[in-house]
C-alpha positions in Angstrom: 117.9 208.3 17.2 117.2 209.7 13.7 119.9 211.4 11.7 118.7 214.3 9.5 120.8 215.9 6.7 121.2 219.6 7.0 122.4 222.1 4.4 124.6 225.0 5.4 125.0 228.1 3.4 127.3 231.0 3.9 125.9 234.6 4.0 127.5 238.0 4.2 127.4 237.9 8.0 127.6 234.2 9.0 126.0 230.9 8.1 122.5 229.6 7.9 121.2 226.0 7.9 118.0 224.2 7.0 116.8 220.6 7.0 115.0 219.4 3.8 113.0 216.8 5.8 111.7 219.3 8.4 110.3 222.4 6.6 110.6 225.5 8.6 113.5 224.2 10.8 116.4 226.6 10.4 119.3 228.0 12.4 122.1 230.5 12.0 125.5 231.0 13.5 128.8 232.8 13.1 130.8 229.7 12.2 130.0 226.4 10.6 130.4 224.5 13.9 128.2 226.9 15.8 125.6 226.6 13.1 125.6 222.8 13.3 125.1 223.0 17.1 122.3 225.5 16.7 120.7 223.3 14.1 120.9 220.3 16.4 118.9 222.2 19.0 116.5 223.5 16.3 115.8 220.0 15.1 115.1 218.7 18.6 112.8 221.7 19.3 111.0 221.3 16.0 110.4 217.6 16.6 109.2 218.2 20.2 106.8 220.8 18.8 105.4 218.4 16.2 104.9 215.7 18.9 103.2 218.2 21.3 100.8 219.1 18.5 100.1 215.4 17.7 101.6 215.8 14.2 103.7 213.1 12.5 107.5 213.4 12.7 108.9 213.0 9.2 111.4 210.3 8.9 114.8 211.2 7.4 114.6 210.6 3.6 118.1 211.4 2.5 120.1 208.2 2.0 123.4 209.8 0.7 125.0 213.1 0.2 128.1 214.3 -1.7 129.6 217.3 -3.2 129.9 217.6 -7.0 132.6 219.6 -8.8 130.7 221.5 -11.6 133.9 222.6 -13.4 
């Protein structure tokens, strides 16, 4: 099983997520945990769609992630 990094951003009315390795694969939710679950399903759906179309499935490219204090 591949592990993809997702980025989660807060908006005025909830949260949105996207996956840098899978362009166009996004999800939204009311909470961070809901957004993660929605994104998990979106990634599976996205990959299934790529396979059905005979397109290559991008391998995860992120090898590390961290937060940086800019102050």
